[in-house]
N, C-alpha and C positions, 0 to 999 in steps of 0.2 A: 782756537786752541787756548788763547788767553782767557776767554770766558770760562772754559772748563777748569783751568787752574784756579781762577778766582772762586768758583763755586766749590771746588774741593777744599780749598783753604778755609772758606767761610764755614762749611759744614764740619770740618775738622775742629775749628775753634768752638763751634757749638757743642760738639761731642765732648771735647775736653772740659768745657764749662759744666756740662751735665754730669760728667763723672766726678768732677770736683764737688759739685753741689750734693750729689748723692753721698759722697764720702763724709762731708760735713754734717749732713742730716743723720747719718748712721752714728757718728760720734755723739751728736746731741741726743739721739734716742737712747744710747747707752748711758749717758750722764743722767737723763731723766729717769731711767729705770732704776739706777742706784738710789736716787733721791726718793723714788716711790717706795723702794724696799725699806729705806731708813724710816720713812714716815709710817709705814705699816708696822714696823717693830715698835715705834713709839706709841702708836695707838693701841697696841696690845696691853699696855700697862693699865693697871687697875685705876679707876677714877678715885681721886682723893677729894673728899668734900671739905673745902676750906672755909665754908661759911658757918661751921658749927660754933666757933668761938667768937662770932661777930657780936659786938656790944649792943646792937639794936634788936636782937632776937628776943 
């Protein structure tokens, strides 16, 4: 009976750790999606050639 309780507690801890890790990964994924959207908006801006006024041209 004691072995059964130990096994149940062990797998319960593993389950809780897995749920926690899943939640943290989901939050990280949402954060990276926001960063990706911001970078996509920045890359849509027209390229500005800044070498035109260079003194060695």
